[in-house]
N, C-alpha and C positions, 0 to 999 in steps of 0.2 A: 355308594354314595350318589344320591340323586343330583344330577348336574346338567347344565346346558353349556355346550362348548362353542357353538357357532350359530349365527343367524345371518343368512345370505339372501340377497335380493338380486334376481337376474331377470333379463328379458329374453324370452324364447322366440327366436326369429327363424321360422321354417325349421331347419335341422340343427341350428347351433344356438348357444346361449351367450348373452352379453352381460358382463358384470355391471351391476348398478351400485350396490352397496353391500358391505359385510362387516360383521363385528365378531370378535373372538374372545373367549375367556379360557386361556390355556395354562393358567397358573398351577393346575394340579399335575402338569407334566414336567419332566426334568427340563431345565433351562436349555440344554443343548439339543433336545428333541423338538422343542416348540416350533421352530421354523419348518422342519419337515412335516410335522403333524398338521400345521396350518395349511401347508401346500396340499397335503392329501385331503384335508377336509374341503378345501376349495375345489380340488380336482373331482372329488366324489359328488359335491353339490352340483357342479356344472354337468357332469356325466348323467346324474339322475334327472335334472331338469330337462336336459336334451331328450331324454327317453320317457318323459311323462307327458301323456296327451293333455291338451288343453282342457280345462274344466275337470281335472282329475287330481285326486290326492293319493299318495302312497307313502308307506313307511318301509324303509329298507334296513334290515338288521345287518350289521357288519361287525363281527367280533363282539366287543363289549359296548358297541355304540348302535344307535338307531338314527338314520337320516330320515326325517319327516319332510316330505315335499308336497307342494301344492302349486299347480300352474293354473292361473285363472283363464277364462275364455279369451281375454285380451292378450294373453301371452306373458303377463307379469307373473313371475314365479318366485317362490320363497322356499328356503330350506332351513330347518332347525336340526342341529346335530346334538343329540342328548345321550345320557347314559340310558341303559335298557329299562331302568325302573322309573323313568320319567313318564308321567301319564300321557298317552297318545292324544287324548282329547285336548289337554292343555296345550300341547305342542302345536296342534293344528289350529286351535283358537288363536294362539299367538301369531302364527303365520298369517291368518286371515286379517287380524287386527293390523299388523304391520303393513301388509300389502295394501289394505284400504287406505291407511294413513299416507303411505308413500304415494299412491295414485292421486290422492287429494292435493298433495304438496308439489309433486314433480309431474309436469305435463307429459302425457303419453307420447306426444310428438317428439320429445327429446330422448325417449328410451332407445330407439334403434341405433343412434349414433353417440350414445352417452360414454363418458369417460368417468370411471368410478371416483377418481380424485376430485372431479369438478362438481359432484353431486353433494349438496348440503342436506344431509338427513341424519342428524345426531341421534334421532330416536332409536336407531338400530342398537346402539350401545346402551341406551337407557332401558329399552325393553329386555335386552339380554340380561342385564343386572336385575331388573325388577322381577323377571320370571324365574330366577334361579330357585326360588322356593315355590314349588308347584301348589302347595296348600294355600299360600297367600294369593297366588295368581289364580287359583281355582275359584276363590271367592269372587274375584273380578269377572270370571268367565261363566259363572252360573247362568247368566242370561242367555248365553249362546248354546243352550242345550240342543238346539236344532242340529248342531254339528254331529251329534251322535247318530243322527239318521243318515248322514253323509257316508257313503261307502269309502272306506280307506283300504286300499289294496296293500297287503303286507307281504313283503318278500324277505326270505331268509338270508340272502346274500346279494351283493351288488351285481354279481354275475347274472342273477335272475332278471335284472332289468335291461341287460345288454341285448342288442339285436342278434338274431341268429347268425352264427359264424363269427361274432365279435369275441375277442379274448381280452380280459383285463390286462394281462401282461403286455399285449400289443398296444393297448390304449395308453398305458403308463409310459412305455418306451417312446411313443410318438408325441406325448404331451409336451407342449411348449411351456405349460404352466408349472412344470416340475423341474427343479434344478437337478444337476447330476448327483448332488449329495442326497437329495430326496429319493431319486431313483435307486441309488445304492442302498439307502435306508429301507426302501420298499422291498428290494430283493432279499436283504438280510432278514427283515421281518417276515417275509413270505416263507423263507426257509425255516426259520425258527417258529413260525406260526404265532408270532406274538405281537405286541405293541398295537400299532394302528391297524389292526386287521381291517382297517378301512380299505386296504389295498387288496 
C-alpha cells in the first residue's frame, strides 16, 4: 500500500541536526508499536540528515520503507519516510515545497536555537495528509519536472550512509532520542529481522 508515514524538518548545524518540525501518520501500525516506530523514524531522519551533505538529496531503503532526504545549501533539511512504492520524485518534490515554505515563514536566524514545540508550522501535517495519494500530488508537482535532473543518491540500507567505523547498533544504544522500550523493541526486531527494519 502506497503510504507516507513521516515528514520531518531539521536544521543541520556542522555535524548535528536540530529538530524544527515533524508530522507522522502511523495509523497503519499496531497501537502499542506506534511510539517506538515514531522514535525510530525520528532517529533515522536525524541520522540521515546529519550524514547528508548540504545541497544533496538521497533516498535510503530500510526494510519496507524509504527515507527520502534533502539538505539545502543553507542547512535546512527535510525527510519524508514512505512505503517503497511511493514515487521518489513526488517525495523529493514534497520535501522541496515544504522546506521552501518553511524558510519563507520561519526566519533562518531562529533555526540554530529552535525548540520544535515553539515553531508554528501546521503545514507539515497538512502536506503529509495531502500527499498521501501520490497520483493527486503528482498532478500538483508536474511543474517541477526539473527535479528529475537532480541526482538522487539511493542507498539500500541506513548502514550505507553511516561514516566509516560507525555501527547502527552503537548509535541506537547511545541515542538519547530513543526510550529504553524502543531500544528493546529495536533489538527484538533486529533479531527477528522484522517490523521497523528502520533499525
